[in-house]
VEXSEGU-425261 format. One line per field, with one value per residue (C-alpha): residue number from 1; x, y negated, z negated. Coordinates in nm, 4 decimals. Each point is the difference from the previous one (the first is absolute). Example, Ala and Ser with C-alpha at 12.3 -4.5 7.8 and 13.67 -1.06 7.14 Angstrom:
<rs>
pos <- [1_2] $
u <- [1.2300_0.1370] $
v <- [0.4500_-0.3440] $
w <- [-0.7800_0.0660] $
</rs>
This chain:
<rs>
pos <- [1_2_3_4_5_6_7_8_9_10_11_12_13_14_15_16_17_18_19_20_21_22_23_24_25_26_27_28_29_30_31_32_33_34_35_36_37_38_39_40_41_42_43_44_45_46_47_48_49_50_51_52_53_54_55_56_57_58_59_60_61_62_63_64_65_66_67_68_69_70_71_72_73_74_75_76_77_78_79_80_81_82_83_84_85_86_87_88_89_90_91_92_93_94_95_96_97_98_99_100_101_102_103_104_105_106_107_108_109_110_111_112_113_114_115_116_117_118_119_120_121_122_123_124_125_126_127_128_129_130_131_132_133_134_135_136_137_138_139_140_141_142_143_144_145_146_147_148_149_150_151_152_153_154_155_156_157_158_159_160_161_162_163_164_165_166_167_168_169_170_171_172_173_174_175_176_177_178_179_180_181_182_183_184_185_186_187_188_189_190_191_192_193_194_195_196_197_198_199_200_201_202_203_204_205_206_207_208_209_210_211_212_213_214] $
u <- [17.8802_-0.3012_-0.0716_0.0109_-0.2349_-0.2454_0.0048_-0.0611_-0.2920_-0.1480_0.0271_-0.1559_-0.2826_-0.0808_-0.0141_-0.2201_-0.2426_-0.0390_-0.1472_-0.3361_0.0826_0.0112_-0.3316_-0.1530_0.1293_-0.1562_-0.3329_-0.0087_0.0856_-0.2916_-0.2429_0.1184_-0.0385_-0.3744_-0.0155_0.0962_-0.2555_-0.1963_-0.2955_-0.1033_-0.3639_0.0039_-0.3375_0.1150_0.3800_0.0225_0.2881_-0.0508_0.2777_0.0157_-0.1604_-0.2792_-0.0566_-0.0529_-0.2379_-0.1861_-0.0230_-0.3003_0.0629_-0.1069_0.2890_0.2433_-0.1245_-0.0117_0.2806_0.3301_0.1981_-0.1070_0.1559_0.2547_0.3065_-0.0827_-0.0759_0.3288_0.1854_-0.1103_0.1349_0.2885_-0.2180_-0.1920_0.1328_0.2721_0.2130_-0.0169_0.0711_0.2467_0.3153_-0.1129_-0.1024_0.3232_0.2119_-0.1380_0.1914_0.3570_-0.0569_-0.0824_0.3284_0.2174_-0.1045_0.0311_0.3501_0.1037_-0.1550_0.1392_0.3557_0.0077_0.0711_0.3647_0.0643_-0.1550_0.1995_0.3265_-0.0792_-0.1235_0.1484_-0.1791_-0.0539_-0.1431_-0.2137_-0.1742_-0.0211_-0.1623_-0.2471_-0.0853_-0.0598_-0.1976_-0.2158_-0.0858_-0.0765_-0.2049_-0.2011_-0.0631_-0.0870_-0.2414_-0.1926_0.0041_-0.1292_-0.2688_-0.1150_0.0011_-0.2325_-0.2175_-0.0062_-0.1199_-0.2751_-0.1012_-0.0233_-0.2362_-0.2131_-0.0316_-0.0918_0.2692_0.0069_-0.1021_-0.3482_-0.0828_-0.1594_0.2977_0.0759_0.3445_0.0676_-0.1071_0.2140_0.3035_-0.0600_-0.0497_0.2773_0.3144_0.1550_-0.1236_-0.1296_0.3130_0.2318_-0.2014_0.0315_0.3759_0.0440_-0.2032_0.2064_0.3255_-0.1172_-0.1050_0.3467_0.1745_-0.2376_0.0554_0.3772_0.0214_-0.2335_0.2478_0.2666_-0.1183_-0.0340_0.3344_0.1729_-0.1463_0.0953_0.3662_0.0235_-0.3225_-0.0759_-0.3606_-0.2369_-0.2894_0.1938_0.1238_-0.3551_-0.1908_0.2318_-0.0122_-0.3787_-0.0165_0.2315_-0.2024] $
v <- [-13.0511_-0.0898_-0.3072_0.2049_0.2583_-0.2685_-0.1605_0.3390_0.0713_-0.3436_0.0585_0.3471_-0.1273_-0.2675_0.2675_0.2273_-0.2609_-0.2282_0.2568_0.1490_0.3230_-0.1839_-0.1760_0.3348_0.1641_-0.2738_0.0279_0.3807_-0.0045_-0.2353_0.2138_0.3261_-0.1505_-0.0275_0.3813_0.0299_0.1263_-0.2809_0.1710_0.3510_0.0943_0.2084_0.1570_0.1468_-0.0171_-0.1778_-0.2426_-0.3165_-0.1840_-0.3797_-0.0078_0.2354_-0.1929_-0.3228_0.1414_0.2920_-0.0617_-0.1701_-0.3703_0.0468_0.2429_-0.2498_-0.2617_0.2157_0.2598_-0.1536_0.2618_-0.1966_-0.3215_-0.1610_0.0718_0.3696_0.0572_-0.1737_0.2165_0.3149_-0.1259_0.2491_0.3097_0.1691_0.0285_-0.2580_0.2625_0.2201_-0.2630_-0.2251_0.1811_-0.0936_-0.3554_-0.1003_0.1270_-0.2626_-0.3076_0.1355_0.2643_-0.2498_-0.1887_0.2958_0.2278_-0.2840_-0.0748_0.3624_0.0475_-0.3181_0.0530_-0.3032_0.2292_0.0553_-0.3727_-0.0712_0.2777_-0.1261_-0.3460_0.0913_0.3451_0.3342_0.0040_-0.3515_0.0700_0.3055_-0.1435_-0.3123_0.2070_0.2095_-0.2974_-0.1971_0.3072_0.0416_-0.3699_-0.0381_0.3170_-0.1000_-0.3575_0.1124_0.2222_-0.2636_-0.2670_0.2355_0.0794_-0.3729_-0.0676_0.2883_-0.1587_-0.3305_0.1874_0.1739_-0.3356_-0.1228_0.3157_0.1119_-0.1784_-0.0806_0.2176_-0.2950_-0.0020_0.3541_0.0830_0.1729_0.0210_-0.0749_0.3695_0.0959_-0.2780_0.1202_0.3563_-0.1075_-0.2603_0.0729_-0.3175_-0.3477_-0.0617_-0.1924_0.2683_0.2744_-0.1834_-0.0472_0.3673_0.1083_-0.2131_0.1287_0.3613_-0.0697_-0.1357_0.2994_0.2461_-0.1582_-0.0079_0.3679_0.1023_-0.1372_0.2550_0.2959_-0.2181_-0.1700_0.3362_0.1224_-0.3208_0.0572_0.2830_-0.0252_-0.2664_0.0991_-0.2374_0.2482_0.2709_-0.2521_-0.1038_0.3266_0.2520_-0.1636_-0.0125_0.3726_0.0876_-0.2165] $
w <- [-2.1150_-0.2161_0.2117_0.3206_-0.1512_-0.1147_0.3442_0.1626_-0.2364_0.0703_0.3758_-0.0233_-0.2211_0.2562_0.2688_-0.2124_-0.1312_0.3021_0.2378_0.0873_-0.1851_-0.3342_0.0661_0.0995_-0.3199_-0.2151_0.1822_-0.0169_-0.3711_-0.0645_0.2005_-0.1609_-0.3478_0.0691_0.0211_-0.3681_-0.2505_-0.1636_-0.1660_-0.1090_-0.0463_-0.3184_0.0818_0.3321_-0.0538_0.3354_0.0478_0.2039_0.1783_-0.0009_0.3463_-0.1115_-0.3221_0.1915_0.2604_-0.1616_-0.3757_-0.1507_-0.0643_-0.3602_-0.0567_0.1484_-0.2461_-0.3146_0.0117_-0.1224_0.1964_0.3072_-0.1273_0.2294_-0.2163_-0.0536_0.3687_0.0802_-0.2518_0.1870_0.3328_0.0207_0.0129_0.2792_0.3550_-0.0572_-0.1768_0.3098_0.2659_-0.1833_0.1296_0.3524_-0.0858_-0.1758_0.2895_0.2397_-0.1274_0.0238_0.2681_0.2754_-0.0247_-0.1033_0.2852_0.2513_-0.1292_0.0399_0.3430_0.1609_-0.1245_-0.2303_-0.2937_0.1015_0.0322_-0.3399_-0.1714_0.1506_-0.1385_-0.3493_-0.0647_-0.0186_-0.3795_-0.0124_0.3072_-0.1442_-0.3512_0.1424_0.2016_-0.3056_-0.2308_0.2594_0.0764_-0.3693_-0.0459_0.3189_-0.0714_-0.3592_0.0921_0.2747_-0.2433_-0.2737_0.2377_0.1340_-0.3545_-0.0822_0.2954_-0.1190_-0.3462_0.1437_0.1858_-0.3248_-0.1758_0.2719_0.0375_-0.3646_-0.3218_-0.2596_-0.3102_-0.2175_0.1583_-0.1172_-0.3323_-0.1637_-0.3718_-0.1396_-0.0645_0.3527_0.1444_-0.1928_0.1226_0.3636_0.0129_-0.1988_0.1436_0.0787_0.3530_0.0996_-0.1350_0.1732_0.3328_-0.0394_-0.0932_0.3020_0.2384_-0.1538_0.0346_0.3612_0.0816_-0.1616_0.1675_0.3402_-0.0423_-0.1000_0.2833_0.2574_-0.0970_0.2173_0.3112_-0.0625_-0.0434_0.3301_0.1824_-0.0897_0.2527_0.2067_0.2602_0.0691_-0.1876_0.0257_-0.1845_-0.2567_-0.0856_0.0424_-0.1674_-0.3478_0.0315_0.0856_-0.2886_-0.2358] $
</rs>
């Protein structure tokens, strides 16, 4: 039974990850991460997104404010519009194959071969993994972009006390934590769309309703 379940999960993961929906989810996650807040002007209380920081802030601020270091900008990647649109984004990987399977009648054949419990359990696990992996990979690409576009924290004039206040963890540990949080966030965000897909065949409702509720 365990072997059949593992084989079913492996098959469903291949369907969810090797499709255009997964690539689109990764790309959208990366783009949405750039809408996160990167800098706040204390004089005006105006918040600047990553995009705005790159194109509108004075270059001197980019070179002198440690909050605009690559690791701290990366650490803020799961804020902004990404929290609003993520329930739509994470639905793309599993929704494409799942809805097609239901609409073309392949679902009945697969259930008769694997069993109903294993079928739905496999779909559930693969949906969580593919959604989490898509968000984690998108955030990883965003992190690489931050490393290219922003200076590392080590190049800023920061005292030891300030560094300890800003960074509770080492850079490597902060990156690992961020990727782990991104995976968990993406996996949990698939739940509303997966619940809807269990009784709805319309992909537009499956993607849009969680967004409206969110």
